[in-house]
N, C-alpha and C positions, 0 to 999 in steps of 0.2 A: 658803757659798752655790757657791763656785766648787768645793768637794769634792764636794756634794752630787750635783751633774750626772754626772761619772764614776760615782760609785758607783750611782747610779741605773739608767745605762745598762749598767754590769757586771751589776747584778742581773738585768735585763731579759734580755739575751742570754744568759748562764748558765741562766735558767729556758727559754729557747727552747730551749737544744742539751740540755738535760736531758729535756724534753717531745718533742722529735724522736725521741730514743732508745727512750722510753717508747712511742711510736706504733708503733715498726718491728716486723714479723711476727717476726723472730727477731732475736737477739743480733748485736751485730756482732762481726765476727772478731777473735781476739784476736792481738796481735803475736806473731808467732813460731809460730803453732800450726800443725800440719799438718791438713789437712782430713781428716776420716774417710771412708774410701773403702766402707766397708760400710753407709753408710747407705743405706736403702731408696728407690730410685727411684720416684716417683708413675707411676702406669702412664694413660696415656691412658683418657677413658672407652670402655666397649664400644660398639659400634653397636649401634641398636634393633633387634630381631628386625623382619625382612621380614613385612609382613603375607601372610595365607594367598592364595595364586593363586586368581583368579577364572576360572569358566569363559568361553570368550568368547561373546560375544553372537551370534545367529544373526542373519543380515541377509538379505533377500529380493532377489532378482535384478531391478534396474529396467535398463530401454534406457535408455543415456546420449545425448542429443539434443545435436549438435554444430551450430555454425554451417553446416558445410560440408553438413550433412545438409539443412538448410533450403534451401539455395542449389539442390541437386541435386535436390529434386521437381521433377516435371512441372507445369508450369502448366495449370490447368484449361482445357479448349477454350473457344472461343469462338464464341458461338452468333452466327450472322451470319442477319439477315432475308433472304428473298429479295425481290429488287428487282421482279420480275414475279410474277403470280399463276400457280398451277400450271397446265398447260394443261387446258383442257376447263373451267376456271372463269371465269364471267362475273362481274367485279366489279360490284358494286351501282353503279346510277347515283345520282349525289348529287343529293338535291333539297331546294330550299329549304322552311325550314319557313312552314307558313301565316302570314298576315298576321295582325293583330289581329281577334277574331271579337268580336261584339256578344253581350253577355249577355242572356237572356230574363228570368231571374231566377235566385235561389239559396234553396235551402230547405235546413235542416240543415247538414249539411257539404259539400253537393253543389251545383253550379250547373249551368245548360244554356244553351248557346248558342242563334242563330238555327237554324241547321243541326239542332238534335235532340241535339249530341255532349254526353254526361254527364261533367263534371270532377268529380272526387273532392277534397274538402278537404283541404288540408296546415295547415302552420303560418302563421299570420299571413295575408298575402296570398297564398301560395303555394298553387297546385292541381296538379294530377297531370292530365294528359290520357288519353282512352282508350288512345292508344299508349304511352302511359308516359313521356310528355316533361314535363319540369318547366314549369309555366306561371306566370306573374305576372298578378295581378288586381288592377285600379286599381278597380273597382267598376262600371264601364261595359264595358270592353272585357276580355278574355282574350289574352295574348300569349304564344304556346311556344317555347321554344328546344331 
């Protein structure tokens, strides 16, 4: 048994040594051999040919806008309303809207009040006065605003 272990180890090591030489790409140099100087040297691979040159693309001219251009633009003019009406024009006097008017009756989409003014029907309880004002109808009276 004691002899078997060294023999087994020697067999494994010798087979590993033989296999390492078998897998080499070229044989190991011999002791005392002179290297052959006439052996061809492998050339590096040639560079691939360049693709054919393309024509440059035509570009259209576009004005470049910089931040400074935005700052340099003149500000739009400020329109100021006059404080007083122009000379020769009298301002219209402000009048109070008339108070509630009593309705005489309504037929279709129109109503008439006690003075005979006709109010055109609108949406819901809204009416329009003869002057174009918006009026509210509560069934008995009309109040215009």
